[in-house]
C-alpha positions in Angstrom: -37.9 -42.2 3.7 -37.2 -45.4 2.0 -36.6 -43.6 -1.2 -34.1 -41.4 0.5 -32.1 -44.4 2.0 -32.4 -46.1 -1.5 -31.1 -42.9 -3.1 -28.2 -42.5 -0.5 -27.1 -46.3 -1.2 -27.3 -45.7 -4.8 -24.7 -42.9 -4.9 -22.4 -44.7 -2.4 -22.6 -47.7 -4.9 -21.6 -45.5 -7.7 -18.7 -44.0 -5.7 -17.6 -47.7 -4.6 -17.5 -48.5 -8.4 -15.5 -45.7 -9.4 -12.8 -46.3 -6.4 -13.0 -50.1 -7.2 -12.0 -49.5 -10.8 -9.1 -47.2 -9.8 -7.7 -50.2 -7.9 -8.0 -52.6 -10.6 -6.2 -50.1 -13.0 -3.6 -49.1 -10.6 -2.9 -52.6 -9.2 -3.3 -55.0 -12.4 -2.2 -58.7 -12.5 -1.0 -60.6 -9.5 -0.9 -57.4 -7.2 -4.5 -57.9 -6.1 -6.3 -61.2 -5.7 -10.1 -61.0 -5.5 -12.2 -63.9 -4.4 -16.0 -63.9 -4.2 -17.6 -65.7 -1.3 -21.0 -67.1 -1.4 -22.0 -65.8 2.0 -24.8 -63.1 2.7 -24.6 -60.6 5.4 -27.3 -59.4 7.6 -28.5 -56.9 5.4 -28.9 -59.5 2.5 -25.6 -58.3 0.5 -22.9 -60.8 -0.9 -19.8 -60.9 0.9 -16.8 -60.1 -0.9 -13.3 -61.3 0.3 -10.3 -59.6 -0.8 -6.6 -60.6 -0.3 -4.3 -57.5 -0.8 -0.6 -57.8 -1.7 -0.2 -54.1 -1.9 -0.4 -51.6 1.0 -1.6 -48.5 -1.1 -4.3 -51.0 -2.5 -5.1 -51.9 1.2 -5.7 -48.2 1.9 -8.0 -48.0 -1.1 -9.8 -51.1 0.1 -10.4 -49.7 3.4 -11.8 -46.5 2.0 -14.2 -48.6 0.2 -15.4 -50.4 3.4 -16.0 -47.0 5.2 -17.9 -45.7 2.3 -19.9 -49.1 1.9 -20.9 -48.8 5.6 -22.0 -45.2 5.5 -25.5 -45.7 4.2 -26.4 -48.2 6.6 -25.1 -46.0 9.6 -27.1 -43.0 8.2 -30.2 -44.9 7.7 -30.2 -46.3 11.3 -29.5 -43.0 12.8 -32.3 -41.5 10.9 -34.8 -44.2 11.7 -33.9 -43.7 15.4 -34.3 -40.1 15.2 -37.8 -40.5 13.5 -39.0 -42.8 16.1 -37.9 -40.4 19.0 -39.5 -37.7 17.1 -42.7 -39.4 16.8 -42.8 -40.4 20.5 -42.3 -36.9 21.3 -45.1 -35.8 19.3 -47.3 -37.9 21.2 -45.8 -36.8 24.6 -46.4 -33.1 23.6 -50.0 -33.8 22.6 -50.4 -35.4 25.8 -48.9 -32.2 27.7 -45.8 -34.2 28.8 -43.6 -31.5 27.7 -40.6 -32.4 29.8 -40.6 -35.9 28.2 -41.0 -34.4 24.7 -38.0 -32.1 25.4 -35.9 -35.2 26.1 -37.1 -37.1 23.2 -36.6 -34.2 20.6 -32.9 -33.7 22.2 -32.2 -37.2 21.6 -33.5 -37.1 18.1 -31.6 -34.2 17.2 -28.5 -36.0 18.8 -29.1 -38.7 16.4 -29.8 -36.5 13.5 -28.4 -32.8 14.1 -30.1 -31.6 11.1 -33.7 -32.8 11.6 -35.6 -29.8 11.1 -39.1 -30.9 12.1 -37.7 -31.9 15.6 -36.0 -28.3 15.9 -39.3 -26.7 15.2 -41.2 -29.0 17.6 -38.6 -28.2 20.2 -38.9 -24.7 19.9 -42.7 -24.9 20.1 -42.4 -26.8 23.3 -40.0 -24.5 24.9 -42.5 -21.8 23.8 -45.3 -23.5 25.7 -43.1 -24.0 28.8 -42.2 -20.1 28.5 -38.3 -21.0 28.0 -38.4 -18.0 25.6 -34.6 -17.9 24.9 -34.5 -21.7 24.2 -37.4 -21.4 21.8 -35.9 -18.5 20.1 -32.7 -20.4 19.6 -34.7 -23.5 18.1 -36.6 -21.2 15.7 -33.4 -19.3 14.7 -31.6 -22.6 14.0 -34.5 -24.0 12.2 -34.4 -20.9 9.8 -30.7 -21.5 9.3 -31.2 -25.1 8.3 -33.7 -23.8 5.7 -37.2 -24.1 7.1 -40.0 -22.6 5.1 -41.1 -19.3 6.8 -44.6 -20.6 6.9 -43.7 -23.3 9.3 -42.5 -21.1 12.0 -44.0 -17.7 11.5 -46.9 -18.2 13.9 -44.6 -19.6 16.5 -42.2 -16.5 16.2 -45.3 -14.1 16.5 -46.3 -15.9 19.6 -42.7 -15.7 20.9 -42.5 -11.8 20.1 -45.7 -11.5 22.2 -44.4 -13.4 25.2 -41.2 -11.5 25.0 -43.1 -8.2 25.0 -41.4 -7.4 21.7 -44.4 -5.9 20.3 -42.8 -3.4 17.8 -40.6 -6.2 16.5 -43.6 -8.3 15.6 -45.2 -5.6 13.8 -42.1 -5.0 11.7 -41.3 -8.8 11.3 -44.6 -10.5 10.8 -46.2 -9.6 7.3 -49.5 -11.5 7.0 -49.8 -10.9 3.3 -47.0 -13.1 2.4 -49.0 -16.2 3.5 -52.1 -18.2 2.7 -55.5 -16.9 4.2 -55.3 -19.4 7.1 -52.0 -18.1 8.2 -53.0 -14.6 7.1 -56.0 -14.6 9.5 -53.9 -15.9 12.6 -51.1 -13.3 11.9 -53.4 -10.5 11.6 -54.7 -11.7 15.3 -51.2 -11.4 16.6 -50.6 -8.0 15.1 -53.9 -7.0 16.7 -52.5 -8.3 20.0 -49.2 -6.3 19.7 -51.2 -3.1 18.8 -53.4 -3.7 21.7 -50.3 -3.9 24.2 -48.9 -0.8 22.8 -52.3 0.9 23.3 -52.7 1.7 19.6 -56.4 0.8 19.7 -57.5 1.7 16.4 -54.9 -0.1 14.7 -55.8 -3.1 16.8 -59.4 -3.0 15.7 -58.3 -2.8 12.1 -56.2 -5.9 12.5 -58.8 -7.7 14.1 -61.4 -6.9 11.5 -59.5 -8.7 8.9 -59.6 -12.3 10.5 -63.1 -11.5 11.3 -63.9 -11.1 7.6 -61.8 -14.1 6.7 -63.2 -16.4 9.2 -66.8 -15.2 10.2 -67.4 -18.1 12.6 -64.2 -17.7 14.5 -64.3 -16.2 18.1 -60.9 -14.9 18.5 -61.4 -11.7 16.3 -64.4 -10.9 18.3 -62.7 -11.3 21.7 -60.0 -9.1 20.3 -62.5 -6.5 19.7 -63.7 -6.9 23.3 -60.5 -6.3 24.7 -60.0 -3.2 22.7 -63.5 -2.0 24.0 -62.5 -3.0 27.6 -59.4 -0.8 27.1 -61.6 2.1 25.9 -63.8 1.7 29.0 -66.8 0.6 26.9 -67.6 -2.3 29.4 -71.1 -2.6 28.0 -69.8 -3.1 24.5 -67.1 -5.6 25.8 -69.7 -7.7 27.5 -71.7 -8.0 24.5 -68.9 -8.9 22.3 -67.6 -11.5 24.7 -71.0 -13.0 25.2 -71.4 -13.4 21.4 -68.0 -15.1 21.4 -69.0 -17.8 24.0 -72.3 -18.4 22.1 -70.1 -19.2 19.0 -67.5 -21.1 20.8 -68.7 -22.2 24.3 -65.6 -24.3 25.0 -63.1 -21.7 24.1 -61.2 -21.1 27.3 -59.9 -17.8 26.1 -63.6 -16.6 25.7 -64.4 -17.5 29.4 -61.1 -15.7 30.6 -61.9 -12.4 28.8 -65.6 -12.4 30.2 -63.7 -12.8 33.4 -61.6 -9.9 32.7 -64.5 -7.8 31.9 -66.4 -8.6 35.1 -63.2 -8.1 37.0 -62.9 -4.8 35.7 -66.3 -4.0 36.6 -65.5 -5.2 40.2 -67.7 -8.2 40.1 -65.1 -10.5 41.7 -67.4 -13.3 42.8 -69.0 -13.5 39.2 -65.6 -13.0 37.4 -64.0 -15.8 39.6 -66.8 -18.3 38.2 -65.8 -17.4 34.7 -62.2 -17.8 35.5 -63.1 -21.2 37.0 -64.8 -22.1 33.7 -61.6 -21.1 31.6 -59.4 -23.2 33.8 -61.8 -26.3 33.9 -61.6 -26.0 30.1 -57.9 -25.4 29.9 -56.2 -26.3 33.2 -52.8 -24.8 32.0 -54.3 -21.4 30.9 -51.7 -19.2 32.4 -53.5 -16.0 32.4 -56.5 -17.2 33.8 -54.9 -18.9 36.6 -52.7 -15.9 37.5 -55.7 -13.5 37.5 -57.8 -16.2 39.4 -54.9 -16.2 42.1 -55.1 -12.6 42.2 -58.8 -12.4 42.9 -58.6 -15.0 45.6 -55.8 -13.1 47.3 -58.2 -9.8 47.2 -61.0 -12.2 48.8 -58.7 -13.4 51.4 -58.9 -16.9 50.1 -55.1 -17.4 50.6 -55.4 -21.3 50.7 -56.9 -21.5 47.3 -54.7 -18.6 45.9 -51.7 -20.7 47.2 -52.9 -23.8 45.1 -52.9 -22.0 41.8 -49.7 -20.2 42.5 -48.0 -23.6 43.3 -49.3 -24.9 40.2 -48.1 -21.9 38.1 -44.6 -21.8 39.6 -44.4 -25.5 38.8 -45.9 -25.5 35.4 -44.3 -22.3 34.3 -41.0 -21.6 36.5 -40.0 -18.7 34.2 -43.3 -16.7 34.5 -42.4 -13.6 36.6 -46.0 -12.5 37.4 -46.5 -15.9 39.1 -43.1 -15.6 40.9 -44.1 -12.2 42.2 -47.6 -13.0 43.3 -46.3 -16.0 45.1 -44.0 -13.6 46.9 -46.7 -11.3 48.0 -48.7 -14.4 49.2 -45.8 -15.7 51.1 -44.9 -12.4 52.8 -48.8 -12.0 53.7 -48.4 -15.5 55.5 -45.3 -14.1 57.2 -42.9 -16.4 55.2 -40.4 -13.8 54.9 -37.2 -15.7 53.7 -39.3 -17.7 51.1 -41.0 -14.5 50.1 -37.5 -12.9 49.5 -36.3 -15.8 47.5 -39.5 -15.6 45.2 -38.9 -11.8 44.6 -35.4 -12.6 43.5 -36.6 -15.2 41.2 -38.9 -12.8 39.7 -36.2 -10.2 39.4 -33.9 -12.4 37.9 -36.6 -13.3 35.1 -37.3 -9.5 34.6 -33.6 -8.8 34.3 -33.5 -11.2 31.2 -36.0 -9.0 29.3 -34.3 -6.0 27.6 -35.4 -2.9 29.4 -36.7 -1.3 25.9 -39.2 -4.2 25.7 -40.4 -3.7 29.4 -40.9 0.1 28.7 -43.1 -0.9 25.9 -45.3 -2.9 27.9 -45.9 -0.2 30.6 
């Protein structure tokens, strides 16, 4: 960063020198009297006092003053933006997403072209399920010249969240990236094929990251989901048990295990697996949503209410949580509150293009 500031000062000084020589050549002799002072300013620079006897020369001297101050202003704003960005990174890591958003917006206000801040802001919005805001930030990052590798995984996640599965398959080409990104992107492509019920294609996609990263659980979980869709619950159980052995602290593995048990109708044991997933990752959206559904099926409405209130606060733009909450409120005879929640759910769904919803059905 210091090199950046030094480079900016270097070119400004060159420009200053050119303009200053223009003044000397244009107004020679007694028209311009220059006296060098011995004072030093706050930046450690020598102060030059200039007495001007010509109005045109005065204009050029004013121009010199503006140009001379530009590097310091730029440097100050960039330093402030960097400090705000670093603080926002810490907030995001600590799951303080609202504070992170405020910090990143302030950083961008200081430096509108701050690429890293735009990318991180998009990722925070994506975590918060504010999908339109996330899409805007990633699009802006591309316009600012972001390397595609910096945002491609976030864009894949965004397309999945927006139910834009066909667009993901069209736009995301894993072969353009290194093996680490390639493996991750094939997973997302597998998820898209799965949601489109293209099960053979999903298996092919999951096989690639399984070969690239044999010790990773996620491709095995993908295969478990395919087997579950095919009705092979025994095979799905074996796959997910293997994934849990590989990564016992993987919240998604426990979530998929719960889903398999849920599909078998084993609600109580499924509930325990959902509990484990949420214990590992409290903000796991799908696990909490599914657990709330089981709790409602088991008439444990108070526990379901706790999960749904958490989800409505944490993910206010998620339509499933809003809908389930409306159902629970109606069950509790809170008709007006239920109606409002249904309106919220409908409003969220209305923002999703109909063709994307059709793909999901």
